[in-house]
Structure formats: C-alpha cells, structure tokens
ZAGUDO-805863 format. One record per atom (N, C-alpha, C): z, x, y; atom name; residue in one letter; residue number from 1. Coordinates in nm, 3 decimals. Atoms other than C-alpha are relative to their C-alpha. Example, Ala and Ser with C-alpha at 12.3 -4.5 7.8 and 13.67 -1.06 7.14 Angstrom:
residues 2
       up     east    north  at  aa    i
    0.000    0.089   -0.119   N   A    1
    0.780    1.230   -0.450  CA   A    1
    0.000    0.090    0.120   C   A    1
   -0.006   -0.082   -0.119   N   S    2
    0.714    1.367   -0.106  CA   S    2
    0.073   -0.077    0.109   C   S    2
END
This chain:
residues 161
       up     east    north  at  aa    i
   -0.139   -0.094   -0.008   N   X    1
    7.704   16.104    7.969  CA   X    1
    0.077   -0.017   -0.116   C   X    1
   -0.016    0.039    0.160   N   X    2
    7.842   15.959    7.687  CA   X    2
   -0.043   -0.058   -0.133   C   X    2
    0.079    0.068    0.101   N   X    3
    7.702   15.864    7.338  CA   X    3
    0.101   -0.020   -0.109   C   X    3
   -0.001   -0.001    0.135   N   X    4
    7.835   15.729    7.048  CA   X    4
   -0.123   -0.075   -0.098   C   X    4
    0.127    0.050    0.100   N   X    5
    7.611   15.559    6.714  CA   X    5
   -0.054   -0.079    0.075   C   X    5
    0.055    0.138   -0.043   N   X    6
    7.623   15.203    6.907  CA   X    6
   -0.038    0.010    0.145   C   X    6
    0.054    0.032   -0.134   N   X    7
    7.644   15.252    7.255  CA   X    7
    0.013    0.188    0.105   C   X    7
   -0.018   -0.099   -0.071   N   X    8
    7.614   15.480    7.554  CA   X    8
    0.039   -0.012    0.145   C   X    8
   -0.089    0.035   -0.120   N   X    9
    7.838   15.516    7.879  CA   X    9
   -0.104    0.067    0.110   C   X    9
    0.048   -0.098   -0.114   N   X   10
    7.596   15.649    8.189  CA   X   10
    0.066   -0.052    0.164   C   X   10
   -0.012    0.055   -0.101   N   X   11
    7.684   15.629    8.507  CA   X   11
   -0.022   -0.124    0.072   C   X   11
    0.032    0.115   -0.077   N   X   12
    7.666   15.324    8.713  CA   X   12
   -0.122    0.047    0.140   C   X   12
    0.080   -0.009   -0.133   N   X   13
    7.386   15.265    9.007  CA   X   13
   -0.005   -0.097    0.073   C   X   13
   -0.060    0.042   -0.104   N   X   14
    7.391   15.151    9.314  CA   X   14
   -0.110   -0.153   -0.054   C   X   14
    0.067    0.073    0.066   N   X   15
    7.114   14.896    9.116  CA   X   15
    0.082   -0.098   -0.075   C   X   15
   -0.100    0.011    0.101   N   X   16
    7.398   14.793    8.854  CA   X   16
    0.067   -0.081    0.074   C   X   16
   -0.109    0.066   -0.049   N   X   17
    7.600   14.621    9.080  CA   X   17
   -0.003   -0.089    0.003   C   X   17
    0.004    0.087   -0.018   N   X   18
    7.455   14.302    9.100  CA   X   18
    0.050   -0.065   -0.158   C   X   18
   -0.024    0.004    0.139   N   X   19
    7.496   14.295    8.701  CA   X   19
    0.143   -0.007   -0.003   C   X   19
   -0.168   -0.024    0.019   N   X   20
    7.874   14.439    8.720  CA   X   20
    0.053   -0.116    0.091   C   X   20
   -0.049    0.120   -0.089   N   X   21
    7.935   14.147    8.993  CA   X   21
    0.019   -0.121   -0.069   C   X   21
    0.092    0.111    0.066   N   X   22
    7.795   13.898    8.787  CA   X   22
    0.143   -0.042   -0.135   C   X   22
   -0.129   -0.007    0.106   N   X   23
    8.055   13.977    8.449  CA   X   23
    0.111   -0.013    0.094   C   X   23
   -0.162   -0.009   -0.033   N   X   24
    8.335   14.064    8.642  CA   X   24
    0.047   -0.156    0.075   C   X   24
   -0.008    0.096   -0.057   N   X   25
    8.316   13.724    8.816  CA   X   25
    0.037   -0.118   -0.146   C   X   25
   -0.034    0.055    0.109   N   X   26
    8.319   13.594    8.465  CA   X   26
    0.118    0.002   -0.057   C   X   26
   -0.131   -0.066    0.017   N   X   27
    8.558   13.793    8.341  CA   X   27
    0.135   -0.092    0.108   C   X   27
   -0.115    0.053   -0.126   N   X   28
    8.786   13.688    8.656  CA   X   28
    0.083   -0.131   -0.045   C   X   28
   -0.026    0.138    0.011   N   X   29
    8.807   13.331    8.548  CA   X   29
    0.114   -0.039   -0.104   C   X   29
   -0.062    0.016    0.061   N   X   30
    8.995   13.410    8.279  CA   X   30
    0.167    0.015    0.034   C   X   30
   -0.127   -0.036    0.005   N   X   31
    9.248   13.579    8.453  CA   X   31
    0.034    0.145   -0.042   C   X   31
   -0.008   -0.102    0.074   N   X   32
    9.194   13.906    8.284  CA   X   32
   -0.026    0.141    0.092   C   X   32
    0.039   -0.125   -0.105   N   X   33
    9.091   14.104    8.598  CA   X   33
   -0.059   -0.041    0.130   C   X   33
    0.036    0.021   -0.091   N   X   34
    9.044   14.058    8.932  CA   X   34
   -0.147    0.045    0.064   C   X   34
    0.158   -0.018   -0.037   N   X   35
    8.726   14.043    9.129  CA   X   35
    0.002    0.099    0.133   C   X   35
    0.025   -0.086   -0.117   N   X   36
    8.630   14.361    9.365  CA   X   36
   -0.083    0.007    0.072   C   X   36
    0.123   -0.022   -0.133   N   X   37
    8.373   14.382    9.674  CA   X   37
   -0.076    0.067   -0.024   C   X   37
    0.120   -0.068    0.070   N   X   38
    8.041   14.520    9.613  CA   X   38
    0.030    0.139    0.074   C   X   38
    0.003   -0.133   -0.088   N   X   39
    8.158   14.769    9.888  CA   X   39
    0.089    0.098   -0.040   C   X   39
   -0.076   -0.076    0.034   N   X   40
    8.475   14.883    9.698  CA   X   40
   -0.082    0.017   -0.159   C   X   40
    0.049   -0.050    0.116   N   X   41
    8.280   14.922    9.389  CA   X   41
   -0.121    0.117    0.042   C   X   41
    0.069   -0.171   -0.036   N   X   42
    8.057   15.164    9.596  CA   X   42
    0.040    0.073    0.017   C   X   42
   -0.066   -0.130   -0.011   N   X   43
    8.314   15.366    9.700  CA   X   43
    0.056    0.078   -0.130   C   X   43
   -0.039   -0.088    0.119   N   X   44
    8.411   15.398    9.353  CA   X   44
   -0.080    0.092   -0.091   C   X   44
    0.066   -0.071    0.075   N   X   45
    8.098   15.484    9.214  CA   X   45
   -0.041    0.121    0.120   C   X   45
    0.030   -0.115   -0.099   N   X   46
    8.088   15.750    9.524  CA   X   46
    0.144    0.096   -0.003   C   X   46
   -0.145   -0.094    0.042   N   X   47
    8.439   15.923    9.415  CA   X   47
   -0.009    0.062   -0.108   C   X   47
    0.018   -0.074    0.058   N   X   48
    8.431   16.197    9.265  CA   X   48
    0.059   -0.010   -0.130   C   X   48
   -0.120    0.023    0.148   N   X   49
    8.740   16.149    9.035  CA   X   49
   -0.038   -0.067   -0.059   C   X   49
    0.041    0.104    0.088   N   X   50
    8.575   15.829    8.938  CA   X   50
   -0.070   -0.023   -0.100   C   X   50
    0.110    0.039    0.050   N   X   51
    8.407   15.718    8.634  CA   X   51
   -0.003   -0.122    0.037   C   X   51
   -0.015    0.140    0.069   N   X   52
    8.224   15.437    8.657  CA   X   52
   -0.130   -0.037   -0.049   C   X   52
    0.112   -0.004    0.084   N   X   53
    7.995   15.373    8.405  CA   X   53
   -0.036   -0.163   -0.061   C   X   53
    0.080    0.123    0.020   N   X   54
    7.760   15.123    8.281  CA   X   54
    0.031    0.044   -0.201   C   X   54
    0.005   -0.003    0.207   N   X   55
    7.793   15.055    7.824  CA   X   55
   -0.141   -0.066    0.040   C   X   55
    0.084    0.034    0.035   N   X   56
    7.488   14.999    7.717  CA   X   56
   -0.018    0.005   -0.135   C   X   56
    0.010   -0.061    0.183   N   X   57
    7.380   14.955    7.320  CA   X   57
   -0.141    0.090    0.050   C   X   57
    0.080   -0.082    0.031   N   X   58
    7.125   15.206    7.215  CA   X   58
   -0.125   -0.019    0.023   C   X   58
    0.136    0.000   -0.071   N   X   59
    6.830   15.029    7.304  CA   X   59
    0.001   -0.088    0.138   C   X   59
    0.038    0.007   -0.168   N   X   60
    6.912   15.004    7.681  CA   X   60
    0.067   -0.112    0.075   C   X   60
   -0.008    0.163   -0.047   N   X   61
    7.029   14.619    7.690  CA   X   61
    0.164    0.057    0.087   C   X   61
   -0.137   -0.041   -0.069   N   X   62
    7.396   14.666    7.917  CA   X   62
    0.071   -0.114   -0.023   C   X   62
   -0.085    0.102    0.069   N   X   63
    7.664   14.512    7.756  CA   X   63
    0.173    0.008    0.064   C   X   63
   -0.151    0.010   -0.079   N   X   64
    7.985   14.562    7.997  CA   X   64
   -0.006    0.125    0.077   C   X   64
   -0.068   -0.112   -0.129   N   X   65
    8.125   14.821    8.278  CA   X   65
    0.152    0.017   -0.060   C   X   65
   -0.098   -0.070   -0.028   N   X   66
    8.374   15.052    8.266  CA   X   66
    0.080    0.078    0.181   C   X   66
   -0.034   -0.103   -0.104   N   X   67
    8.611   15.270    8.578  CA   X   67
    0.120    0.023   -0.019   C   X   67
   -0.131   -0.079    0.016   N   X   68
    8.895   15.503    8.520  CA   X   68
   -0.065    0.133    0.103   C   X   68
   -0.016   -0.146   -0.136   N   X   69
    8.984   15.821    8.759  CA   X   69
    0.102    0.031   -0.112   C   X   69
   -0.094   -0.099    0.033   N   X   70
    9.156   16.131    8.676  CA   X   70
    0.074    0.018    0.096   C   X   70
   -0.097   -0.017   -0.131   N   X   71
    9.454   16.197    8.866  CA   X   71
    0.033    0.169   -0.010   C   X   71
   -0.016   -0.186    0.017   N   X   72
    9.565   16.584    8.978  CA   X   72
    0.152   -0.006   -0.136   C   X   72
   -0.108   -0.064    0.084   N   X   73
    9.870   16.534    8.710  CA   X   73
   -0.009   -0.005   -0.153   C   X   73
    0.011   -0.002    0.128   N   X   74
    9.669   16.505    8.432  CA   X   74
    0.030   -0.120   -0.062   C   X   74
    0.015    0.161    0.040   N   X   75
    9.676   16.100    8.404  CA   X   75
   -0.167   -0.027    0.010   C   X   75
    0.164    0.023   -0.005   N   X   76
    9.344   15.944    8.339  CA   X   76
    0.037   -0.138   -0.020   C   X   76
   -0.038    0.172   -0.027   N   X   77
    9.378   15.562    8.421  CA   X   77
   -0.127   -0.065   -0.018   C   X   77
    0.121    0.092   -0.007   N   X   78
    9.138   15.343    8.260  CA   X   78
    0.043   -0.138    0.082   C   X   78
   -0.039    0.113   -0.139   N   X   79
    9.145   15.062    8.590  CA   X   79
   -0.045   -0.093   -0.064   C   X   79
    0.060    0.083    0.043   N   X   80
    8.878   14.840    8.423  CA   X   80
   -0.095    0.033   -0.095   C   X   80
    0.117    0.018    0.129   N   X   81
    8.666   14.709    8.129  CA   X   81
   -0.051   -0.117    0.027   C   X   81
    0.074    0.145    0.012   N   X   82
    8.442   14.409    8.124  CA   X   82
   -0.131    0.016   -0.087   C   X   82
    0.110    0.030    0.069   N   X   83
    8.210   14.341    7.818  CA   X   83
   -0.051   -0.150    0.022   C   X   83
    0.117    0.135   -0.019   N   X   84
    7.932   14.064    7.864  CA   X   84
    0.007   -0.002   -0.133   C   X   84
    0.062    0.060    0.130   N   X   85
    7.902   14.053    7.486  CA   X   85
    0.095    0.086   -0.070   C   X   85
   -0.110   -0.015    0.055   N   X   86
    8.249   14.025    7.378  CA   X   86
    0.004   -0.027   -0.160   C   X   86
   -0.013    0.013    0.163   N   X   87
    8.345   14.071    6.993  CA   X   87
   -0.115    0.034   -0.113   C   X   87
    0.097   -0.060    0.095   N   X   88
    8.095   14.325    6.853  CA   X   88
    0.055    0.130   -0.004   C   X   88
   -0.078   -0.145   -0.026   N   X   89
    8.352   14.639    6.956  CA   X   89
   -0.055    0.089    0.034   C   X   89
    0.047   -0.093   -0.120   N   X   90
    8.145   14.785    7.223  CA   X   90
    0.084    0.046    0.090   C   X   90
   -0.080   -0.048   -0.149   N   X   91
    8.428   14.803    7.457  CA   X   91
    0.118    0.106   -0.084   C   X   91
   -0.060   -0.138    0.118   N   X   92
    8.638   14.990    7.126  CA   X   92
   -0.045    0.125    0.030   C   X   92
    0.088   -0.156   -0.023   N   X   93
    8.384   15.226    7.118  CA   X   93
    0.004    0.088    0.133   C   X   93
    0.025   -0.089   -0.132   N   X   94
    8.326   15.269    7.475  CA   X   94
    0.172    0.060    0.029   C   X   94
   -0.140   -0.022   -0.003   N   X   95
    8.728   15.318    7.517  CA   X   95
    0.046    0.190   -0.094   C   X   95
   -0.013   -0.081    0.092   N   X   96
    8.726   15.551    7.242  CA   X   96
   -0.091    0.106    0.029   C   X   96
    0.113   -0.099   -0.079   N   X   97
    8.409   15.777    7.383  CA   X   97
    0.112    0.086    0.101   C   X   97
   -0.065   -0.030   -0.126   N   X   98
    8.621   15.798    7.725  CA   X   98
    0.143    0.068   -0.051   C   X   98
   -0.113   -0.035    0.001   N   X   99
    8.922   15.853    7.553  CA   X   99
   -0.008    0.186   -0.033   C   X   99
   -0.017   -0.130    0.041   N   X  100
    8.810   16.169    7.367  CA   X  100
   -0.088    0.109    0.105   C   X  100
    0.038   -0.066   -0.135   N   X  101
    8.620   16.301    7.662  CA   X  101
    0.122    0.048    0.091   C   X  101
   -0.111   -0.017   -0.082   N   X  102
    8.951   16.250    7.854  CA   X  102
    0.066    0.159   -0.060   C   X  102
   -0.093   -0.096    0.135   N   X  103
    9.144   16.486    7.528  CA   X  103
   -0.033    0.128    0.019   C   X  103
    0.067   -0.089    0.042   N   X  104
    8.885   16.694    7.559  CA   X  104
    0.033    0.095    0.121   C   X  104
    0.018   -0.078   -0.135   N   X  105
    8.906   16.805    7.907  CA   X  105
    0.187    0.040    0.022   C   X  105
   -0.130   -0.001   -0.008   N   X  106
    9.275   16.845    8.083  CA   X  106
    0.122   -0.091   -0.018   C   X  106
   -0.090    0.093    0.027   N   X  107
    9.430   16.506    8.015  CA   X  107
    0.070    0.011   -0.098   C   X  107
   -0.134    0.069    0.079   N   X  108
    9.796   16.448    7.922  CA   X  108
    0.001   -0.145   -0.032   C   X  108
   -0.029    0.129    0.040   N   X  109
    9.809   16.110    7.895  CA   X  109
   -0.116   -0.081    0.079   C   X  109
    0.117    0.099   -0.027   N   X  110
    9.535   15.816    7.915  CA   X  110
    0.121   -0.140    0.006   C   X  110
   -0.075    0.134    0.041   N   X  111
    9.701   15.527    8.000  CA   X  111
   -0.089   -0.150    0.088   C   X  111
    0.041    0.184   -0.079   N   X  112
    9.590   15.112    8.130  CA   X  112
    0.117   -0.060    0.028   C   X  112
   -0.047    0.114   -0.004   N   X  113
    9.768   14.818    8.231  CA   X  113
   -0.105   -0.090   -0.075   C   X  113
    0.076    0.161    0.075   N   X  114
    9.662   14.465    8.038  CA   X  114
    0.092   -0.122    0.056   C   X  114
   -0.113    0.117   -0.043   N   X  115
    9.764   14.142    8.147  CA   X  115
    0.016   -0.080   -0.094   C   X  115
   -0.054    0.093    0.108   N   X  116
   10.001   13.984    7.931  CA   X  116
   -0.022   -0.085   -0.082   C   X  116
   -0.008    0.083    0.073   N   X  117
    9.893   13.717    7.860  CA   X  117
   -0.208    0.043   -0.124   C   X  117
    0.116    0.016    0.027   N   X  118
    9.527   13.878    7.751  CA   X  118
    0.036    0.116   -0.197   C   X  118
   -0.060   -0.077    0.106   N   X  119
    9.670   13.949    7.365  CA   X  119
   -0.103    0.030   -0.084   C   X  119
    0.088   -0.023    0.111   N   X  120
    9.357   14.012    7.192  CA   X  120
   -0.076    0.150    0.049   C   X  120
    0.014   -0.145   -0.076   N   X  121
    9.326   14.336    7.431  CA   X  121
    0.096    0.082   -0.073   C   X  121
   -0.101   -0.039    0.031   N   X  122
    9.668   14.416    7.361  CA   X  122
   -0.010    0.051   -0.111   C   X  122
    0.006   -0.014    0.205   N   X  123
    9.610   14.389    6.942  CA   X  123
   -0.086    0.143    0.020   C   X  123
    0.103   -0.147    0.041   N   X  124
    9.305   14.646    7.017  CA   X  124
    0.083    0.122    0.023   C   X  124
   -0.058   -0.138   -0.069   N   X  125
    9.499   14.894    7.240  CA   X  125
    0.124    0.066   -0.086   C   X  125
   -0.127   -0.051    0.085   N   X  126
    9.824   14.899    6.994  CA   X  126
   -0.115    0.043   -0.155   C   X  126
    0.073   -0.011    0.140   N   X  127
    9.515   14.961    6.697  CA   X  127
   -0.038    0.126    0.043   C   X  127
    0.072   -0.102   -0.055   N   X  128
    9.393   15.227    6.881  CA   X  128
    0.099    0.145    0.018   C   X  128
   -0.189   -0.076   -0.076   N   X  129
    9.802   15.404    6.955  CA   X  129
   -0.002   -0.024    0.125   C   X  129
   -0.050    0.029   -0.101   N   X  130
    9.811   15.272    7.276  CA   X  130
    0.189   -0.038   -0.036   C   X  130
   -0.134    0.069   -0.011   N   X  131
   10.207   15.217    7.313  CA   X  131
    0.038   -0.080    0.141   C   X  131
   -0.076    0.074   -0.118   N   X  132
   10.385   14.987    7.535  CA   X  132
    0.095    0.057    0.080   C   X  132
   -0.113   -0.049   -0.083   N   X  133
   10.589   15.135    7.836  CA   X  133
    0.104   -0.083    0.068   C   X  133
   -0.065    0.106   -0.100   N   X  134
   10.683   14.857    8.041  CA   X  134
   -0.081   -0.128    0.027   C   X  134
    0.044    0.143   -0.047   N   X  135
   10.621   14.540    8.172  CA   X  135
    0.015   -0.050    0.149   C   X  135
   -0.049    0.016   -0.150   N   X  136
   10.592   14.443    8.509  CA   X  136
   -0.053   -0.162    0.033   C   X  136
   -0.018    0.120    0.001   N   X  137
   10.697   14.106    8.546  CA   X  137
   -0.042   -0.052    0.122   C   X  137
    0.040    0.119   -0.099   N   X  138
   10.472   13.802    8.734  CA   X  138
   -0.073    0.107    0.134   C   X  138
    0.048   -0.133   -0.095   N   X  139
   10.297   14.165    8.914  CA   X  139
   -0.079   -0.075    0.076   C   X  139
    0.154    0.022   -0.063   N   X  140
    9.945   13.957    8.988  CA   X  140
    0.037   -0.119    0.009   C   X  140
   -0.044    0.173   -0.037   N   X  141
    9.874   13.636    9.136  CA   X  141
   -0.106   -0.057   -0.078   C   X  141
    0.101    0.133    0.026   N   X  142
    9.637   13.402    8.951  CA   X  142
    0.031   -0.128    0.007   C   X  142
   -0.002    0.175   -0.046   N   X  143
    9.551   13.059    9.079  CA   X  143
    0.093    0.020    0.052   C   X  143
   -0.126    0.047   -0.018   N   X  144
    9.885   12.937    9.126  CA   X  144
    0.124    0.036   -0.018   C   X  144
   -0.121   -0.045    0.066   N   X  145
   10.122   13.144    8.953  CA   X  145
   -0.021    0.084   -0.006   C   X  145
    0.015   -0.127   -0.002   N   X  146
   10.179   13.482    8.871  CA   X  146
    0.020    0.047   -0.195   C   X  146
    0.002   -0.047    0.143   N   X  147
   10.143   13.688    8.515  CA   X  147
    0.032    0.144    0.033   C   X  147
   -0.008   -0.152    0.027   N   X  148
   10.273   13.977    8.401  CA   X  148
   -0.067    0.075   -0.060   C   X  148
    0.108   -0.079    0.027   N   X  149
   10.099   14.331    8.334  CA   X  149
    0.130    0.027   -0.085   C   X  149
   -0.028   -0.097    0.141   N   X  150
   10.163   14.555    8.013  CA   X  150
   -0.032    0.097    0.057   C   X  150
    0.029   -0.143    0.001   N   X  151
   10.167   14.916    8.078  CA   X  151
   -0.015    0.095   -0.157   C   X  151
   -0.004   -0.052    0.124   N   X  152
   10.025   15.084    7.791  CA   X  152
   -0.086    0.164   -0.017   C   X  152
    0.024   -0.143   -0.079   N   X  153
    9.984   15.466    7.754  CA   X  153
   -0.051    0.054   -0.168   C   X  153
    0.034   -0.081    0.159   N   X  154
    9.846   15.720    7.424  CA   X  154
    0.006    0.146    0.078   C   X  154
   -0.005   -0.121   -0.019   N   X  155
    9.971   16.079    7.482  CA   X  155
   -0.126    0.096   -0.098   C   X  155
    0.081   -0.131    0.067   N   X  156
    9.741   16.390    7.383  CA   X  156
    0.045    0.017   -0.144   C   X  156
   -0.012   -0.099    0.170   N   X  157
    9.948   16.496    7.103  CA   X  157
    0.013   -0.140   -0.056   C   X  157
    0.025    0.159    0.135   N   X  158
    9.945   16.082    6.981  CA   X  158
   -0.113    0.009   -0.050   C   X  158
    0.104    0.057    0.031   N   X  159
    9.605   16.099    6.979  CA   X  159
   -0.056    0.128   -0.078   C   X  159
    0.053   -0.084    0.044   N   X  160
    9.538   16.444    6.821  CA   X  160
    0.014   -0.013   -0.148   C   X  160
   -0.063   -0.041    0.152   N   X  161
    9.778   16.388    6.501  CA   X  161
   -0.092   -0.087   -0.097   C   X  161
END
C-alpha cells in the first residue's frame, strides 16, 4: 500500500490480529491507548473508509500498526498508532507516508488526539507541523483517574508550505 525507504504499510489481515492485540495490550499499560476488542478491529478492517494497516520494515518485520479514517468533510483522523519497536523513527515515517497520501487525495485537514501525558508523542507531532487545537480536560478514564486529551491537526496549506 504505502512504502518509504524504511517502512511498508500494508492492509492488516485477520491473521495479524494476535500481534495487534498483543502490542495494543502493552501500550494500554502506559495509558496511551485504550484496548479494542478483536471484533472491533475486525469491523475496522472491513470498513471501506478505514485504513487498518500493519507497519513493517523492509525485511518484513512487523513494528506496529495504525488505524485512520477519512470522513465526508475531507478530514482524515489518525485514530491510533502503536509501535512495538519504539525509538527508531518507524512511527514518524509511517505517519509522514499516511499524511502525504491523504493530502494527495481530497484531505483538507489531518488530525489526531493524544493523551496529554504522552509528551514524547506531542513533541513528535509538533515537529511534524501539527498544531494544538484544544484540550479535552479529563476526557478519558485511565485506571482510577482521568487524563486529558490534546487535539492536534495539520491543514493541507500548512503541509504544502
């Protein structure tokens, strides 16, 4: 589907779900992502407007997954990204490829939300040109407390500059 110099993004398959659920479980321990059921992932795989993609290195090693969705208002939402081999730039490269494809199509606004305590991701998104639109205060329950969510986006004209 999408290829860069180091990663390849391909449509996920049913047989990828064990891997996806395992790395999602690991990421959920940090509070950066909520767990989805196997059935919810299957539904996303079948949705024509949803990208449910495995991120692989050029040698075929799976290093993560991402889910994105195009809506009728020409907004593309990066719904989730989980990287199992963090710190190597695979996530950034995968997002850059996805943004590039989205803006070549009809997308006007590419957006995401990120938990406010995930400062490493916020710094990454800012370095890619994302702008904070607002904070959803204590919007997500994590363990016995609530965490805030930061909404960030990049517009086509900002990306093309």
